[in-house]
C-alpha positions as CSV (number, residue, x, y, z in Angstrom):
1,M,88.3,0.0,29.4
2,K,89.2,3.5,30.3
3,H,92.0,5.1,32.3
4,H,90.8,7.9,34.6
5,F,93.3,9.8,36.7
6,H,92.4,11.7,39.8
7,L,95.5,13.4,40.9
8,P,96.1,14.4,44.5
9,A,98.0,17.7,44.9
10,R,100.8,16.0,46.8
11,F,101.9,14.2,43.7
12,L,101.9,17.3,41.5
13,A,105.5,18.3,40.8
14,R,104.5,21.6,39.1
15,P,101.6,23.2,37.2
16,W,102.7,22.1,33.8
17,S,103.4,18.5,34.7
18,L,100.8,15.8,35.2
19,S,100.9,13.8,38.4
20,L,103.1,10.8,38.7
21,P,101.2,7.5,38.7
22,L,99.2,6.8,41.8
23,L,100.6,3.3,42.0
24,L,103.9,4.8,43.2
25,S,104.3,5.2,46.9
26,P,104.1,8.9,48.0
27,I,107.9,8.9,48.7
28,K,108.9,7.4,45.4
29,A,106.5,9.8,43.6
30,L,107.9,12.7,45.4
31,R,111.5,11.7,44.6
32,L,110.7,11.4,40.9
33,G,108.6,14.6,41.0
34,T,111.3,16.6,42.6
35,L,113.6,15.6,39.7
36,A,111.1,17.0,37.3
37,I,110.1,20.1,39.2
38,A,112.1,22.7,37.3
39,A,113.2,20.7,34.3
40,V,110.8,22.2,31.8
41,A,111.9,25.7,32.6
42,L,115.6,25.1,32.8
43,S,116.0,23.2,29.6
44,A,113.9,25.6,27.7
45,G,116.7,28.1,28.3
46,A,118.8,26.3,25.7
47,Q,115.9,25.4,23.4
48,G,113.5,28.3,23.6
49,L,109.8,27.5,23.3
50,T,110.3,25.2,20.3
51,G,110.8,22.3,22.6
52,A,113.0,20.4,20.1
53,T,116.6,19.5,20.0
54,P,119.0,21.2,17.6
55,G,118.5,20.4,14.0
56,T,114.9,19.3,14.3
57,A,111.9,20.8,12.5
58,A,110.1,22.8,15.2
59,S,108.3,26.1,15.2
60,P,107.3,28.7,17.8
61,V,104.1,28.3,19.7
62,V,101.0,30.1,18.4
63,Q,98.1,31.0,20.7
64,Y,94.7,32.7,19.8
65,T,91.2,33.0,21.1
66,L,88.1,32.0,19.2
67,R,85.0,34.3,19.1
68,N,83.3,32.2,21.8
69,G,86.2,32.6,24.2
70,L,87.9,29.3,23.7
71,T,91.7,29.4,23.8
72,V,93.7,27.5,21.1
73,I,97.4,26.8,21.5
74,V,99.4,25.1,18.6
75,K,103.0,23.8,18.8
76,P,104.3,22.5,15.4
77,D,106.9,19.8,15.6
78,H,107.5,17.9,12.3
79,R,109.9,15.3,13.4
80,A,107.3,12.5,13.3
81,P,103.9,12.1,11.6
82,T,102.0,12.2,14.9
83,A,99.9,14.8,16.8
84,V,98.6,15.3,20.3
85,H,95.2,16.9,20.8
86,M,94.3,18.0,24.4
87,L,91.3,19.7,25.9
88,W,91.9,21.5,29.2
89,V,89.1,22.8,31.4
90,R,90.1,25.2,34.2
91,V,88.0,23.4,36.8
92,G,88.9,20.8,39.4
93,S,87.9,19.5,42.8
94,M,88.7,22.9,44.3
95,D,85.7,24.3,42.4
96,E,83.2,21.9,44.0
97,V,80.9,22.9,46.9
98,D,80.7,21.0,50.1
99,G,78.5,18.0,49.8
100,T,79.4,17.3,46.2
101,S,83.1,16.4,46.6
102,G,84.3,14.2,43.8
103,V,81.9,15.6,41.2
104,A,84.7,17.0,39.0
105,H,86.2,13.5,38.7
106,V,82.9,11.8,38.3
107,L,82.1,14.2,35.4
108,E,85.4,13.3,33.8
109,H,84.2,9.7,33.8
110,M,80.8,10.7,32.4
111,M,82.4,12.5,29.5
112,F,83.0,9.1,28.0
113,K,79.3,8.1,28.2
114,G,78.2,9.6,24.9
115,T,76.5,12.4,23.0
116,P,73.3,12.4,20.8
117,T,75.5,11.2,18.0
118,V,78.2,9.1,19.8
119,K,77.1,6.2,21.9
120,A,78.6,5.4,25.3
121,G,82.0,3.8,24.8
122,D,82.2,4.7,21.1
123,F,84.5,7.6,21.7
124,S,87.3,5.3,22.9
125,R,86.6,2.8,20.2
126,K,86.7,5.4,17.4
127,V,90.1,6.8,18.7
128,A,91.5,3.3,18.8
129,A,90.3,2.6,15.3
130,L,92.2,5.7,14.1
131,G,95.4,4.2,15.5
132,G,95.4,6.5,18.5
133,R,95.4,6.4,22.3
134,E,93.4,8.6,24.7
135,N,92.9,9.3,28.4
136,A,91.7,11.9,30.9
137,F,92.7,13.2,34.3
138,T,91.3,15.3,37.1
139,T,93.3,17.4,39.7
140,K,92.4,19.9,42.3
141,D,93.0,22.7,39.8
142,Y,92.0,21.4,36.3
143,T,90.6,18.6,34.2
144,G,92.1,17.4,30.9
145,Y,91.3,15.0,28.0
146,Y,93.8,14.0,25.4
147,Q,94.3,11.9,22.3
148,Q,97.5,11.0,20.5
149,I,96.9,10.0,16.9
150,P,98.5,10.0,13.4
151,A,98.7,13.6,12.4
152,N,96.4,13.0,9.4
153,R,93.6,11.9,11.7
154,L,93.6,15.1,13.7
155,A,90.3,16.5,12.2
156,E,88.5,13.3,13.3
157,V,89.5,13.5,17.0
158,M,88.9,17.2,17.1
159,A,85.4,16.6,15.9
160,L,84.9,13.9,18.6
161,E,86.2,16.1,21.4
162,A,84.3,19.2,20.3
163,D,81.1,17.1,20.2
164,R,81.4,15.8,23.7
165,F,82.5,19.2,25.1
166,A,79.4,20.8,23.6
167,N,76.9,17.9,23.8
168,N,77.8,15.6,26.7
169,Q,74.7,13.5,27.4
170,W,74.0,10.4,29.4
171,T,71.2,8.6,31.1
172,D,70.6,8.4,34.9
173,D,71.2,4.7,34.7
174,D,74.6,5.2,33.0
175,F,75.4,7.7,35.8
176,R,74.5,5.3,38.6
177,K,76.6,2.5,37.0
178,E,79.6,4.7,36.6
179,L,79.3,6.1,40.1
180,E,79.7,2.6,41.4
181,V,82.9,2.3,39.4
182,V,84.2,5.5,41.0
183,K,83.3,4.3,44.5
184,E,85.2,1.1,43.8
185,E,88.1,3.1,42.6
186,R,88.1,5.1,45.8
187,R,88.0,1.9,47.8
188,M,91.0,0.4,46.0
189,R,93.1,3.6,45.6
190,T,92.4,5.2,49.0
191,E,90.6,3.0,51.5
192,D,92.8,0.0,50.9
193,N,96.0,2.2,50.9
194,P,97.1,3.3,54.4
195,H,99.4,6.1,53.0
196,A,96.6,7.5,50.8
197,R,94.2,7.5,53.7
198,L,96.7,9.2,55.9
199,H,97.3,11.9,53.3
200,E,93.6,12.4,52.9
201,A,93.3,13.0,56.6
202,L,96.4,15.2,56.6
203,E,95.0,17.5,54.0
204,S,91.7,17.8,55.7
205,T,93.6,18.8,58.9
206,V,96.1,21.2,57.2
207,F,93.4,23.2,55.4
208,T,90.4,24.7,57.1
209,A,89.0,27.1,54.6
210,S,90.8,26.1,51.4
211,P,88.9,23.7,49.1
212,Y,92.2,21.8,48.9
213,R,91.0,20.1,52.1
214,R,88.7,17.8,50.0
215,P,90.0,14.7,48.1
216,V,89.8,14.8,44.4
217,V,88.1,11.4,44.3
218,G,85.5,12.7,46.8
219,W,84.4,11.6,50.3
220,M,82.5,8.3,50.1
221,S,79.5,9.9,51.9
222,D,79.3,12.5,49.1
223,L,79.6,9.9,46.4
224,D,76.8,7.9,48.1
225,A,74.6,11.0,48.0
226,M,75.6,12.3,44.5
227,T,72.9,12.6,41.8
228,P,73.0,12.7,38.0
229,D,71.9,16.4,38.2
230,D,74.9,17.2,40.4
231,A,77.2,16.2,37.5
232,R,75.0,17.8,34.9
233,E,75.0,21.1,36.7
234,F,78.8,21.0,37.2
235,F,79.1,20.5,33.4
236,R,76.8,23.4,32.6
237,R,78.5,25.6,35.1
238,W,82.2,25.1,34.1
239,Y,82.4,23.4,30.7
240,T,82.1,26.6,28.7
241,P,84.4,27.9,26.0
242,A,85.8,30.8,28.0
243,N,87.0,28.3,30.6
244,A,88.7,25.9,28.2
245,A,91.7,25.5,26.0
246,V,92.6,23.2,23.1
247,V,96.2,22.4,22.7
248,V,97.6,20.7,19.6
249,A,101.3,19.7,19.2
250,G,103.0,17.7,16.6
251,D,103.1,17.4,12.8
252,V,100.6,20.2,12.2
253,E,100.5,23.7,10.8
254,P,99.0,26.6,12.9
255,E,96.6,27.7,10.1
256,Q,95.4,24.1,9.6
257,V,94.6,23.8,13.3
258,R,93.0,27.2,13.4
259,A,90.6,26.3,10.5
260,L,89.6,23.1,12.2
261,A,89.2,24.8,15.6
262,E,87.0,27.5,14.1
263,K,84.9,24.9,12.3
264,L,84.5,22.4,15.1
265,Y,84.8,24.4,18.3
266,G,83.9,27.9,17.1
267,G,80.2,27.3,17.0
268,I,79.9,26.1,20.6
269,P,77.6,28.6,22.3
270,V,79.0,31.1,24.8
271,R,77.9,30.6,28.5
272,A,78.7,33.0,31.3
273,L,81.5,31.8,33.5
274,P,80.7,31.9,37.2
275,T,82.7,34.3,39.4
276,R,85.1,32.5,41.6
277,K,85.0,33.8,45.1
278,P,88.4,33.8,46.9
279,R,88.7,31.3,49.8
280,V,91.7,32.4,51.8
281,E,93.3,29.9,54.2
282,P,93.6,31.5,57.7
283,E,97.0,31.8,59.3
284,Q,98.0,28.7,61.2
285,V,99.0,29.5,64.8
286,G,100.4,26.4,66.3
287,L,101.6,22.9,65.4
288,R,98.8,20.4,64.5
289,R,99.1,16.7,65.0
290,L,97.0,13.7,64.0
291,E,97.4,10.0,64.6
292,F,95.9,7.7,62.0
293,K,95.3,4.0,62.6
294,A,95.1,1.6,59.7
295,P,96.2,-1.9,58.7
296,A,99.8,-1.5,57.5
297,E,103.2,-3.3,57.6
298,Q,105.2,-0.3,58.8
299,A,104.7,3.1,60.5
300,Y,104.9,6.2,58.5
301,V,105.1,9.9,59.2
302,A,104.3,12.9,57.0
303,L,105.2,16.6,57.8
304,A,103.3,19.3,55.9
305,F,104.6,22.9,56.1
306,K,102.5,25.8,54.7
307,V,104.8,27.8,52.4
308,P,104.3,30.4,49.6
309,S,103.5,29.6,46.0
310,L,104.5,31.1,42.7
311,V,101.8,32.9,40.8
312,A,101.8,34.2,37.3
313,A,102.2,37.8,38.4
314,D,105.5,36.9,40.1
315,L,107.1,36.3,36.7
316,E,106.0,39.8,35.6
317,T,107.1,41.6,38.7
318,G,110.2,39.6,39.6
319,E,108.8,38.4,42.9
320,G,108.4,34.9,44.1
321,E,112.0,34.3,45.0
322,D,111.1,32.3,48.1
323,A,109.0,29.8,46.0
324,L,111.9,29.3,43.6
325,A,114.3,28.8,46.5
326,L,112.0,26.3,48.1
327,T,112.0,24.4,44.8
328,V,115.8,24.2,44.9
329,L,115.7,23.2,48.6
330,S,113.4,20.2,47.8
331,A,115.8,19.0,45.1
332,V,118.8,19.4,47.4
333,L,117.1,17.3,50.0
334,N,115.6,14.7,47.8
335,G,116.2,15.4,44.1
336,Y,118.5,12.5,43.3
337,E,119.6,9.1,44.7
338,G,122.0,9.8,47.5
339,A,120.7,13.4,48.2
340,R,120.8,14.8,51.7
341,L,117.9,12.9,53.2
342,D,119.1,9.6,51.9
343,R,122.6,10.1,53.1
344,A,121.5,11.1,56.6
345,L,118.5,8.9,57.2
346,T,118.7,5.7,55.1
347,Q,122.3,5.0,54.3
348,P,124.1,4.9,57.7
349,D,124.5,1.4,59.3
350,D,122.3,2.4,62.1
351,H,119.8,4.1,59.8
352,V,116.7,5.7,61.2
353,A,114.5,5.3,58.1
354,D,113.9,2.7,55.4
355,D,112.7,5.4,53.0
356,V,112.4,9.2,53.0
357,G,111.1,11.9,50.7
358,A,110.6,15.6,50.2
359,G,108.4,17.5,47.8
360,Y,107.1,20.9,46.9
361,G,104.9,21.8,43.9
362,F,105.5,25.5,43.7
363,S,102.4,26.8,41.9
364,G,98.7,26.2,41.5
365,R,95.4,27.8,42.2
366,G,95.5,27.1,45.9
367,P,97.9,27.2,48.9
368,K,101.1,25.2,48.8
369,L,102.7,22.7,51.1
370,F,106.3,21.6,51.5
371,M,106.2,17.9,52.4
372,L,108.7,15.7,54.3
373,Y,108.1,11.9,54.7
374,G,109.7,8.9,56.3
375,V,109.2,5.2,57.0
376,P,110.9,4.2,60.3
377,A,113.5,1.5,60.1
378,A,113.2,-1.6,62.3
379,G,113.6,-0.6,65.9
380,K,113.1,3.1,65.2
381,T,110.1,5.3,65.8
382,S,108.1,7.8,63.8
383,A,109.2,10.4,66.4
384,Q,112.8,9.7,65.6
385,V,112.2,10.0,61.8
386,E,110.3,13.2,62.3
387,A,113.2,14.7,64.4
388,A,115.8,13.5,61.8
389,L,113.8,15.1,58.9
390,R,113.5,18.4,60.7
391,A,117.2,18.2,61.7
392,E,118.2,18.1,58.0
393,V,116.2,21.2,57.2
394,A,117.7,22.9,60.3
395,K,121.1,22.0,59.1
396,V,120.5,23.8,55.8
397,A,119.2,26.8,57.7
398,R,122.3,26.8,59.9
399,D,125.1,25.8,57.5
400,G,123.6,26.5,54.1
401,V,124.2,24.4,50.9
402,T,127.2,24.1,48.8
403,E,127.7,25.5,45.3
404,A,128.4,22.0,44.1
405,E,125.0,20.9,45.3
406,L,123.3,23.7,43.5
407,A,125.2,23.0,40.3
408,R,124.3,19.3,40.5
409,V,120.6,19.7,40.8
410,K,120.5,22.3,38.1
411,V,122.5,20.2,35.7
412,R,120.2,17.2,36.4
413,W,117.1,19.4,35.7
414,V,118.5,20.5,32.3
415,A,119.5,17.0,31.2
416,G,116.2,15.5,32.3
417,E,114.1,18.0,30.4
418,V,116.2,17.8,27.2
419,Y,115.1,14.1,27.1
420,K,111.6,14.8,28.3
421,L,110.7,17.4,25.7
422,D,111.6,15.0,22.9
423,S,107.9,13.9,23.3
424,V,105.2,15.9,21.6
425,F,102.8,14.7,24.3
426,N,105.0,16.3,27.0
427,Q,105.2,19.5,25.0
428,A,101.4,19.6,24.7
429,R,101.0,18.8,28.4
430,A,103.4,21.5,29.5
431,L,101.6,24.1,27.4
432,G,98.1,23.1,28.6
433,S,99.0,23.0,32.3
434,N,100.8,26.4,31.9
435,W,97.5,27.8,30.5
436,A,95.4,26.2,33.2
437,S,97.6,27.6,35.9
438,G,97.4,31.1,34.5
439,F,100.9,31.4,33.1
440,A,101.8,33.0,29.8
441,L,103.4,31.1,26.9
442,D,106.8,32.4,27.7
443,A,106.6,31.6,31.4
444,E,109.1,28.8,31.0
445,E,111.7,31.0,29.5
446,R,111.2,33.6,32.3
447,L,111.4,30.8,34.9
448,I,114.7,29.5,33.5
449,A,116.6,32.6,34.4
450,R,114.9,32.8,37.8
451,L,115.8,29.2,38.7
452,R,119.3,29.4,37.4
453,A,119.8,32.6,39.5
454,V,118.7,31.0,42.8
455,T,121.7,31.3,45.3
456,A,122.9,29.2,48.2
457,Q,122.0,32.2,50.4
458,Q,118.4,32.1,49.2
459,V,118.1,28.4,49.9
460,Q,119.5,28.8,53.4
461,A,117.1,31.7,54.0
462,V,113.9,29.8,53.2
463,A,115.1,26.8,55.2
464,A,115.3,29.2,58.2
465,K,112.1,31.1,57.5
466,Y,109.3,28.5,56.7
467,F,109.9,25.4,58.8
468,G,108.7,26.4,62.3
469,D,106.0,24.8,64.4
470,D,103.4,27.4,63.5
471,A,103.4,26.3,59.8
472,L,103.5,22.6,60.5
473,T,101.0,19.7,60.6
474,V,102.3,16.2,61.4
475,A,100.4,13.0,60.6
476,T,101.6,9.7,62.0
477,L,100.4,6.3,60.8
478,L,100.0,3.8,63.6
479,P,100.1,0.4,61.9
480,Q,97.4,-2.1,62.8
481,P,97.3,-5.9,62.1
482,L,96.8,-6.8,58.4
483,D,93.8,-8.9,57.4
484,T,95.6,-11.7,55.6
485,S,92.4,-13.4,54.5
486,R,91.2,-10.4,52.5
487,K,91.7,-10.7,48.7
488,P,93.2,-7.7,46.9
489,R,90.6,-5.6,45.0
490,Q,90.7,-5.6,41.2
491,V,91.0,-2.4,39.2
492,P,87.4,-1.5,38.2
493,V,86.5,-1.3,34.5
494,G,86.5,2.4,33.6
495,A,88.9,3.4,36.3
496,R,92.3,1.9,35.6
497,H,95.3,4.2,36.1
């Protein structure tokens, strides 16, 4: 049985952090995500790029490019005899064309269906036999595959991954069977989840030109019409060395990894990478609203504001201050238990909401949203929650934030990441998503100083600048009666999260 992640953008805390589990509610995921938003960057200030605590055996990151264009990134960390091997492909659902939504995620599933020398299912069995674990994930921006194994078995998993990257092959019948797994996954994860359905409708309303309007898992009508050749063509088009990176972290040496990469990946033929045409989202001129009816126990309201993102060039030029200030604003609002939204909306005796959330993933290949969420308390309405959420942002715009609040969120970021980077998996994940998002190896170190330097005045300024009606789309869930006779769906084999 295989885990396959399809990660909606709303759950992505930052480009070098994988999404939080889809089993979390959007609000809980956002709260946890906000805690992690800048942790990588801030803690790296004390640790540098080694990603290890003082006194441990860690080395700087090494990056190079093979002759065929494949990027290789190596992060030695000798504290334990384990290694993580990841293959990142800079392609996600945003690279699909209309009518084939979901094909990036379907292809991720099909990558486990064999090569001329490895039968369907044998990849996972071989990794398990080596004492390892493995998985894969798809987002709007990129796709990734990973294995964590004893360091002395690295060559074997590199050979397996290089083989399927170069020689992925499966029958039409295998495709049709796996497509049914993906459809059932969509039914369970989206169609049976009123919040997921609302967010899907919200994104398709917020965005008109951006491919972010399509769900990662795909529209059911597109899945119904998808053919094996759709997935094969997507593979041929995007799974090319110049569009991929191998990341290895753990008890390894750079020259050892380089020799293996040259041997196992270096012979993969070069294929031209298609030119990506820019798809610019037009300016929104007026508040948008949608009402969504679905069986649910409680109402729910989500507010999406279009805001700027951070791009790699910003770290070179010193620009992007607003994106960083918005990151701090999200943490001030929702970055810890008892933050502003909780204090104002859920903790008073006559509380307006049972749960609230805020989130902002500040970088990626597409446009960004700052999200506010709320579940009305008994006797309260979605309109009251919406007004209360906006009032808290307006309060920041009017009165600002305190130095104590700024210090608190920054200290929490640092403490959280010191613990987080104790994992070689998280080190590899950070490096890979940095690369996939176009950031340099030292992006985290540059980001540290920028985030530490965010002022209360900057946070107040973005709260006043970006939260007007012209940037806002509001989605309201209108709960309908539950079907109590319906049995819960089971996680389909091949699609557990």
